[in-house]
C-alpha positions in Angstrom: 6.7 7.9 4.7 5.3 4.8 6.4 1.5 4.7 6.7 -0.7 2.4 8.8 -4.4 1.9 7.9 -6.6 0.7 10.8 -10.1 -0.4 9.8 -12.1 -3.6 10.5 -13.8 -3.4 7.1 -11.7 -5.1 4.3 -13.3 -3.1 1.5 -12.7 0.2 3.3 -9.0 -0.7 3.9 -8.6 -1.6 0.2 -10.1 1.7 -0.9 -7.9 3.7 1.4 -4.9 1.6 0.6 -5.4 2.4 -3.1 -5.7 6.1 -2.5 -2.7 6.3 -0.1 -0.4 4.4 -2.5 -1.1 6.9 -5.3 0.9 9.5 -3.2 4.6 9.5 -4.1 5.6 10.5 -0.6 4.5 7.1 0.8 7.2 4.4 1.0 5.3 1.6 2.8 1.7 0.8 3.7 0.6 -1.4 6.6 -2.9 -2.6 7.5 -4.5 -3.6 10.7 -8.1 -4.7 11.3 -8.2 -3.8 15.0 -6.5 -2.2 18.0 -4.4 -5.1 19.0 -2.9 -5.6 15.6 -2.4 -1.8 15.2 -0.4 -1.6 18.4 2.0 -4.4 17.2 2.6 -2.6 13.9 3.2 0.7 15.6 5.8 -1.0 17.9 7.6 -2.9 15.2 7.3 -0.7 12.1 7.1 2.9 13.5 4.7 4.4 10.9 4.7 8.2 10.7 1.0 8.4 9.8 -2.0 6.3 10.9 -5.4 6.5 9.2 -7.7 5.3 12.0 -11.3 4.3 12.1 -13.2 5.0 15.3 -15.3 1.9 15.8 -13.3 -1.3 15.6 -14.3 -4.8 16.4 -11.8 -5.2 19.3 -12.0 -1.7 20.7 -12.2 2.0 20.1 -10.0 3.9 17.7 -10.4 7.0 19.8 -9.1 5.1 22.9 -6.2 3.8 20.9 -5.3 7.4 19.8 -5.4 8.6 23.4 -3.2 5.8 24.5 -0.5 6.7 22.0 -0.4 10.4 22.9 2.6 10.0 25.2 4.4 7.4 23.1 7.8 8.6 21.8 7.8 9.0 18.0 4.1 8.1 17.9 2.4 8.2 14.5 0.3 11.3 13.5 -3.4 10.4 13.6 -5.9 11.0 10.9 -9.4 9.6 11.8 -11.0 8.0 8.7 -14.6 7.1 9.6 -18.2 7.2 8.5 -19.2 9.1 11.6 -19.0 12.9 11.8 -20.1 13.3 15.4 -16.7 12.5 16.9 -14.7 15.3 15.2 -14.3 17.4 18.4 -13.2 14.3 20.4 -10.7 13.5 17.6 -8.9 16.8 17.8 -8.8 16.4 21.6 -6.9 13.2 20.9 -4.4 15.3 18.9 -5.6 14.1 15.5 -4.3 16.2 12.7 -7.2 15.6 10.4 -10.7 14.0 10.2 -11.8 12.2 7.0 -15.3 11.1 6.3 -16.2 8.1 4.1 -16.3 7.8 1.1 -12.7 9.1 0.9 -11.3 11.2 -1.9 -7.8 11.4 -3.4 -7.6 15.1 -2.6 -8.4 14.7 1.1 -6.0 11.8 1.5 -3.2 13.8 -0.2 -4.0 16.8 2.0 -3.5 14.6 5.2 -0.2 13.2 3.9 1.0 16.6 2.9 0.2 17.9 6.4 2.3 15.2 8.0 5.1 15.8 5.6 5.2 19.5 6.5 5.2 18.7 10.2 8.0 16.2 10.0 10.0 18.3 7.5 10.5 15.2 5.3 13.4 15.3 3.0 12.6 16.2 -0.7 12.4 13.4 -3.2 15.2 12.6 -5.6 13.4 11.7 -8.9 16.7 11.4 -10.8 17.9 8.7 -8.5 14.6 6.9 -8.7 14.7 7.0 -12.5 18.2 5.5 -12.4 17.1 2.7 -10.2 14.1 1.9 -12.4 16.4 1.8 -15.5 18.7 -0.8 -14.0 17.8 -4.1 -15.8 18.4 -6.2 -12.6 16.5 -6.4 -9.4 18.1 -7.4 -6.1 15.9 -9.4 -3.7 17.0 -9.7 -0.1 15.9 -12.1 2.6 17.4 -13.2 5.9 20.4 -15.0 4.5 21.2 -13.9 0.9 20.6 -11.5 -1.9 19.3 -12.9 -5.2 19.8 -11.0 -8.5 17.2 -11.5 -11.3 16.5 -9.8 -14.6 13.4 -7.6 -14.4 12.2 -8.8 -17.8 11.9 -12.3 -16.3 9.4 -11.3 -13.7 5.9 -12.5 -14.1 4.2 -11.0 -11.1 4.9 -10.1 -7.4 2.7 -11.0 -4.5 2.6 -9.5 -1.0 2.1 -12.5 1.4 2.3 -12.7 5.1 4.6 -9.7 5.6 6.9 -10.7 2.8 6.9 -10.6 -1.0 7.1 -13.5 -3.4 8.5 -12.7 -6.9 7.4 -15.3 -9.5 9.6 -15.4 -12.6 9.7 -17.4 -15.8 10.8 -21.0 -15.5 8.7 -21.5 -12.4 11.1 -19.7 -10.1 9.7 -18.1 -6.9 11.9 -15.9 -4.8 10.8 -14.7 -1.3 12.0 -11.3 -0.1 11.6 -9.2 3.0 11.2 -6.1 0.9 7.7 -4.6 0.6 5.7 -4.7 -2.6 5.7 -0.9 -2.6 9.5 -0.8 -2.2 10.0 -3.2 -5.1 7.7 -1.3 -7.4 9.8 1.8 -6.9 12.7 -0.1 -8.5 10.6 -1.1 -11.5 9.5 0.8 -14.6 5.9 2.0 -14.0 5.3 1.7 -17.7 5.9 -2.0 -17.5 5.0 -3.0 -13.9 1.8 -2.0 -12.3 -0.2 -2.8 -9.2 -3.4 -4.7 -10.0 -4.5 -5.5 -6.4 -3.4 -4.5 -3.0 -1.4 -7.7 -2.9 -0.3 -8.1 -6.5 1.7 -6.4 -9.2 2.3 -7.7 -12.7 4.7 -7.4 -15.6 2.4 -6.0 -18.3 4.6 -7.6 -21.0 3.7 -11.0 -19.5 -0.1 -10.5 -19.7 -1.9 -12.6 -22.3 -5.5 -12.3 -21.3 -7.9 -10.2 -19.2 -11.3 -11.6 -18.3 -14.2 -10.6 -16.0 -14.5 -12.3 -12.6 -17.1 -12.0 -9.9 -18.4 -8.8 -8.3 -17.0 -6.4 -10.9 -13.4 -7.7 -10.5 -11.2 -9.2 -13.2 -8.5 -11.8 -13.6 -5.3 -11.7 -15.6 -3.8 -14.7 -17.3 -0.1 -14.5 -17.8 2.1 -16.2 -20.4 2.9 -19.1 -18.1 -0.9 -19.6 -17.6 -0.8 -18.3 -14.0 -3.8 -16.3 -12.8 -3.6 -12.9 -11.0 -6.7 -11.1 -9.6 -7.5 -7.5 -10.4 -9.5 -5.8 -7.7 -12.2 -3.3 -8.4 -10.1 -0.3 -7.3 -7.5 -1.1 -10.1 -9.7 -2.2 -13.0 -9.7 1.2 -14.7 -5.9 1.6 -14.4 -5.3 -1.9 -15.7 -7.6 -1.5 -18.7 -5.9 1.8 -19.5 -2.4 0.2 -19.2 -3.4 -2.6 -21.5 -4.8 -0.1 -24.1 -8.4 -1.1 -23.5 -9.8 2.4 -22.8 
């Protein structure tokens, strides 16, 4: 399932992004900070589900939802907001759910499950996913070619400008059109974990974890490169590194 998060507050987007990506039914996550950007992503990526704030800097989320009602294959709308007084209006706009900040994993999962039932999504195939993760090689595609690398050589992966950049030992950097979420599904979750909405690392390449500002952390990898750990991922990273 493709999910679009529309919110003009970066921290709110990061929080919701983290909760959404924990759900195994989600294949890709897109973000928009306003109405204009959201329209472009809906037109180009065709997400099945949109988590939509009501008050945005460049317009109204409610008006955006209304304008999408007659769009073929429009995304299902879940309003995700700090305001409870718009609930009736939200369902008039054909929203399927209404989430109040702060969000919980249970409520986010409920919304995704509701869309899954509506769209009668095909069941997952865990055996196939396991086989993909066990393959020692990773294929990275861009516009012109496919590059094959050994997964053990990966240092970290960064989402950047609608693409991903895979950094590997020896100073190699490979740009791919595949999303970070998609690449992680091909990697062993015991070895590769997300540490930030834009970064995932090879745990076997981590040499140091140190505190940074505002309750965040920073990883140092074996090639001395630095990777940020956002607040939403600190607990998971510490657990993966055996620190708690």
